[in-house]
N, C-alpha and C positions, 0 to 999 in steps of 0.2 A: 118621177120615178118609172112607169109606164104608163100609166095611162093618158090616151090621146084622144084628144074632141074638138068639133067645129062646130060652133053656131052665130047659129044668125039673128040679128034683133029688132029691124026694122026700126027707126026713126028715133032710132038715141045716140046724145052726142058723143063724141071720138074719147070723154074722160070717165065719162058715168062706161062705158065700154070695157076700158083697161082694167076700170076700178073693178068692175060683172067680174073677166075674164083672170083678175087674181083673185079671187074671192074662190074662185069656183074651181080654178090649179091645187089651193092650198086648198081645198078643204078631198078633195081627187088626189093630192098628193098625205094628204094622211089619210085616205079611206085605205093607200096600197099598203102604208107603210104598219098599218093599223093591220090587211090582210099577210105583210108575209111576217109577222111575229106571230101570226094566230096558225101558220101557215107550218113556222118553222116548230113552233110548239106540241104544235098536232104531232109532225117529224120525229121529236124527243119521245113522244108519249108513247108512240108503237116500237118504238127500239125495245 
């Protein structure tokens, strides 16, 4: 959606790094979706 991030964790292999990136991005996407839904409802309630 709209969250961009970057992190470095020394000492982990490429496979584990990819797994962590996928999990983090999935959570950020879910958080973005919840926030987007909240904003839409908040605006609708204000009208």
